[in-house]
SELUMVO-937651 format. One line per 8 residues: number of its first residue (from 1); their letters; for each residue x, y, z of N, C-alpha, C, O. Coordinates in nm, 4 decimals, padded with zeros to 6 digits. Example, Ala and Ser with C-alpha at 12.3 -4.5 7.8 and 13.67 -1.06 7.14 Angstrom:
1) AS) 01.3190,-00.5690,00.7800,01.2300,-00.4500,00.7800,01.3200,-00.3300,00.7800,01.4236,-00.3319,00.8465 | 01.2850,-00.2250,00.7080,01.3670,-00.1060,00.7140,01.2900,00.0030,00.7870,01.3409,00.1138,00.8039
END
This chain:
1) MELADKAV) 19.7826,05.5565,15.9740,19.9109,05.4793,15.9970,20.0169,05.4611,15.9759,20.1350,05.4732,16.0085 | 19.8736,05.3928,15.8438,19.9721,05.3064,15.7435,20.1229,05.3920,15.6157,20.2191,05.3477,15.5530 | 20.0584,05.5295,15.6372,20.0675,05.6539,15.5343,20.2663,05.7017,15.6242,20.3646,05.7305,15.5560 | 20.2655,05.6946,15.7744,20.3341,05.7199,15.8438,20.4212,05.6224,15.8126,20.5210,05.6490,15.7455 | 20.3925,05.4819,15.8620,20.4933,05.3728,15.8465,20.5770,05.3895,15.7033,20.6985,05.3735,15.6922 | 20.5015,05.4186,15.6156,20.5334,05.3563,15.4830,20.6703,05.5277,15.4532,20.7789,05.5201,15.3958 | 20.6104,05.6507,15.5127,20.7192,05.7405,15.5523,20.8528,05.7143,15.6251,20.9673,05.7530,15.6014 | 20.7951,05.6275,15.7318,20.9133,05.5943,15.8241,21.0482,05.5573,15.7486,21.1590,05.6089,15.7342
9) GCFLSAFS) 20.9658,05.4117,15.6971,21.0725,05.2897,15.6460,21.0678,05.3315,15.4733,21.0555,05.2456,15.3860 | 21.0813,05.4952,15.4424,21.1243,05.5283,15.3190,21.2337,05.5995,15.3475,21.3418,05.5713,15.2958 | 21.2123,05.7437,15.4703,21.3491,05.7617,15.5351,21.4432,05.6830,15.5405,21.5408,05.6741,15.4660 | 21.4043,05.6012,15.6643,21.4928,05.4920,15.6750,21.6044,05.4285,15.5418,21.7263,05.4365,15.5270 | 21.5085,05.3729,15.4704,21.5984,05.2960,15.3394,21.6753,05.3884,15.3027,21.7956,05.3644,15.2916 | 21.6150,05.5372,15.2707,21.7160,05.6499,15.2348,21.8294,05.7007,15.3060,21.9164,05.7752,15.2610 | 21.8170,05.6376,15.4603,21.9454,05.7045,15.5386,22.0710,05.5589,15.5157,22.1939,05.5535,15.5113 | 21.9731,05.4692,15.5068,22.1159,05.3564,15.5077,22.1560,05.3428,15.4001,22.2582,05.2768,15.3812
17) LTIFIYYT) 22.0736,05.4134,15.2765,22.1652,05.3939,15.1783,22.2630,05.5086,15.1451,22.3582,05.5126,15.0671 | 22.2042,05.6110,15.2380,22.2957,05.7340,15.1955,22.4511,05.6695,15.2717,22.5583,05.6320,15.2244 | 22.4041,05.6792,15.3898,22.5625,05.5995,15.4237,22.6459,05.5152,15.4233,22.7629,05.5169,15.4617 | 22.5417,05.3844,15.3471,22.6157,05.2743,15.2703,22.6756,05.4090,15.1607,22.7915,05.4474,15.1764 | 22.6264,05.4449,15.1006,22.7196,05.5131,14.9147,22.8208,05.5861,15.0070,22.9172,05.5097,15.0045 | 22.8477,05.6714,15.0724,22.9208,05.7261,15.1633,23.0390,05.6585,15.2350,23.1504,05.7059,15.2125 | 23.0296,05.5645,15.3099,23.0784,05.4635,15.4019,23.2068,05.4211,15.2484,23.3296,05.4231,15.2393 | 23.0729,05.3807,15.1347,23.1851,05.2352,15.0236,23.2750,05.3660,14.9524,23.3970,05.3526,14.9616
25) FWVIILPF) 23.2414,05.4507,14.9049,23.2601,05.5948,14.8594,23.4558,05.5891,14.9441,23.5514,05.5335,14.8900 | 23.4592,05.6500,15.0557,23.5052,05.6653,15.1118,23.6387,05.5655,15.1946,23.7412,05.6048,15.2502 | 23.5725,05.3916,15.1690,23.6989,05.2830,15.2288,23.7354,05.2423,15.1090,23.8378,05.1746,15.1000 | 23.6358,05.2851,14.9560,23.6735,05.1905,14.8606,23.7255,05.3221,14.7607,23.7867,05.2692,14.6680 | 23.7255,05.4035,14.7509,23.7302,05.4760,14.6581,23.8472,05.5814,14.6727,23.9396,05.5861,14.5915 | 23.8347,05.6849,14.8068,23.9004,05.7891,14.8128,24.0788,05.7608,14.8435,24.1704,05.8425,14.8342 | 24.0846,05.6097,14.8836,24.2056,05.5641,14.8882,24.2825,05.5853,14.7228,24.4035,05.5991,14.7048 | 24.2207,05.5840,14.6597,24.3223,05.6223,14.4845,24.3242,05.7531,14.4669,24.4001,05.7890,14.3769
33) VESDHFIH) 24.2424,05.8724,14.5453,24.2088,06.0223,14.5179,24.3296,06.0186,14.5823,24.3742,05.9472,14.6722 | 24.4041,06.1724,14.4748,24.5328,06.1769,14.5124,24.5003,06.2708,14.6704,24.3868,06.3175,14.6803 | 24.5656,06.2871,14.7478,24.5835,06.3249,14.8845,24.5478,06.5087,14.9043,24.4991,06.5711,14.9985 | 24.5959,06.5504,14.7746,24.5714,06.6676,14.8102,24.4334,06.7540,14.7187,24.4023,06.8702,14.6924 | 24.3806,06.6168,14.6938,24.2334,06.6642,14.6190,24.1374,06.7209,14.7058,24.1421,06.6827,14.8228 | 24.0445,06.8105,14.6716,23.9036,06.8986,14.7582,23.8207,06.7557,14.7963,23.7491,06.7778,14.8940 | 23.8122,06.6578,14.7631,23.7114,06.5723,14.7801,23.7712,06.4992,14.9524,23.7019,06.4311,15.0281 | 23.8857,06.5329,14.9696,23.9297,06.4951,15.1098,23.8683,06.5666,15.2139,23.8715,06.5132,15.3248
41) GYFLPQEF) 23.8029,06.6956,15.2007,23.7688,06.7685,15.3557,23.5998,06.6752,15.3342,23.5184,06.6684,15.4263 | 23.5867,06.6386,15.2539,23.4536,06.5572,15.3378,23.4707,06.4763,15.3958,23.3675,06.4512,15.4580 | 23.5803,06.3805,15.4282,23.5882,06.2653,15.5031,23.6807,06.3150,15.6204,23.7448,06.4191,15.6349 | 23.6598,06.1705,15.7218,23.7118,06.1854,15.7910,23.8265,06.0906,15.7637,23.8009,05.9881,15.7005 | 23.9627,06.1161,15.8086,24.0434,06.0480,15.8146,24.0006,05.8836,15.8259,23.8967,05.8408,15.8762 | 24.1154,05.7997,15.7617,24.1226,05.6767,15.7109,24.0736,05.5625,15.8391,23.9886,05.4740,15.8300 | 24.1491,05.5949,15.9449,24.1657,05.5373,16.1014,24.0502,05.4807,16.1096,24.0241,05.3604,16.1106 | 23.9380,05.6262,16.1193,23.7707,05.6508,16.1608,23.7312,05.5158,16.0914,23.6634,05.4340,16.1536
49) AILIPVFA) 23.7674,05.4948,15.9799,23.6936,05.4170,15.8428,23.6578,05.2342,15.9690,23.5611,05.1583,15.9624 | 23.7557,05.2278,16.0449,23.7584,05.0985,16.1004,23.7031,05.1439,16.2824,23.6130,05.0803,16.3372 | 23.7705,05.2512,16.3466,23.7216,05.2469,16.4816,23.5084,05.2943,16.4559,23.4133,05.2407,16.5129 | 23.5074,05.3823,16.3754,23.3177,05.4190,16.4304,23.2560,05.2586,16.3917,23.1943,05.2024,16.4823 | 23.2703,05.1937,16.2740,23.1940,05.0591,16.2778,23.2630,04.9540,16.4128,23.2193,04.8531,16.4681 | 23.2991,04.9772,16.4178,23.3908,04.9077,16.5673,23.3292,04.9151,16.6674,23.2549,04.8282,16.7130 | 23.3553,05.0285,16.7169,23.2452,05.0745,16.8323,23.1027,05.0960,16.8095,23.0292,05.0763,16.9062 | 23.0453,05.1365,16.6885,22.8865,05.1116,16.6959,22.8731,04.9742,16.7116,22.7657,04.9465,16.7651
57) GVALLSIL) 22.9370,04.8848,16.6869,22.9295,04.7153,16.6761,22.9321,04.6702,16.8193,22.8605,04.5839,16.8700 | 23.0253,04.7416,16.8762,23.0547,04.6843,17.0767,22.9493,04.7733,17.1129,22.9101,04.6964,17.2008 | 22.8784,04.8579,17.1206,22.7798,04.8900,17.1597,22.6182,04.8250,17.1301,22.5206,04.8027,17.2018 | 22.6426,04.8125,17.0176,22.5074,04.7029,16.9997,22.4851,04.6161,17.0575,22.3733,04.5817,17.0958 | 22.6289,04.5401,17.0839,22.6191,04.4097,17.1088,22.6190,04.4093,17.3101,22.5952,04.3368,17.4067 | 22.6516,04.5078,17.2831,22.6827,04.5954,17.4809,22.4905,04.5781,17.4656,22.4278,04.4864,17.5187 | 22.4325,04.6812,17.3880,22.3061,04.6567,17.4435,22.2011,04.5498,17.4305,22.1069,04.5336,17.5080 | 22.2275,04.4814,17.3272,22.1852,04.3174,17.3071,22.1702,04.3035,17.4446,22.0790,04.3401,17.5188
65) CVFVGYVM) 22.2915,04.2349,17.4705,22.3432,04.1921,17.6354,22.2665,04.1849,17.7380,22.2242,04.0829,17.7925 | 22.2365,04.3616,17.7821,22.1565,04.3691,17.8625,22.0725,04.3480,17.8589,22.0112,04.2735,17.9353 | 22.0268,04.4156,17.7511,21.8594,04.3574,17.7024,21.8025,04.2391,17.7279,21.6912,04.2152,17.7747 | 21.9251,04.1354,17.6782,21.8785,03.9889,17.6899,21.8865,03.9904,17.8196,21.7799,04.0001,17.8803 | 22.0070,03.9817,17.8938,21.9922,03.9618,18.0483,21.8990,04.0046,18.1372,21.9052,03.9653,18.2537 | 21.7974,04.0931,18.0944,21.6957,04.2000,18.1960,21.5857,04.1075,18.1276,21.4853,04.0931,18.1974 | 21.5851,04.0603,18.0393,21.4662,03.9454,18.0060,21.4712,03.8442,18.1169,21.3970,03.8108,18.2092 | 21.6018,03.8049,18.0652,21.6452,03.6558,18.1555,21.6009,03.6607,18.2922,21.5253,03.5769,18.3413
73) LKSKAKKK) 21.6724,03.8089,18.3833,21.6219,03.7961,18.5406,21.4550,03.8391,18.5577,21.3925,03.8256,18.6629 | 21.3959,03.8962,18.4243,21.2703,03.8917,18.4316,21.2095,03.7974,18.4329,21.1548,03.7972,18.5432 | 21.1834,03.7186,18.3841,21.1323,03.5974,18.3406,21.1557,03.4459,18.4295,21.0920,03.3406,18.4246 | 21.2459,03.4765,18.4909,21.3475,03.4393,18.6355,21.2168,03.4421,18.7279,21.1274,03.3588,18.7424 | 21.2428,03.5968,18.7981,21.1383,03.6234,18.8561,21.0079,03.6173,18.8425,20.9345,03.6613,18.9310 | 20.9547,03.5555,18.7172,20.8140,03.5618,18.7477,20.8077,03.4365,18.7389,20.6890,03.4142,18.7622 | 20.8528,03.3485,18.7222,20.8665,03.2211,18.7208,20.8584,03.1587,18.8558,20.8129,03.0448,18.8667 | 20.9180,03.2560,19.0051,20.9356,03.2147,19.1484,20.8170,03.2821,19.1619,20.7654,03.2033,19.2411
81) KQT) 20.7131,03.3880,19.1420,20.5582,03.4305,19.1914,20.4916,03.3107,19.1289,20.3943,03.2906,19.2015 | 20.4918,03.2284,19.0413,20.4161,03.1367,18.9448,20.4099,03.0409,19.0889,20.3027,03.0256,19.1474 | 20.5371,02.9792,19.1381,20.5587,02.8442,19.1886,20.4845,02.8790,19.3474,20.4777,02.7907,19.4330
END
């Protein structure tokens, strides 16, 4: 089990590092590269550099709010059963 946890942790770290490097290159370095360079073919348009994190953040906050609401309702129902 410990080896599987280490493998998952290593994979998640490598995946996060890859996304961080890709996004950093896309946002910071790519605007200074000529627009007809072949490297632009590997990246989405610049508008998505803002839209993707915003939508991901909104989705994450929505899921978190639904989870907290669910837990609060469940604990409230549990308190009513005890009394």
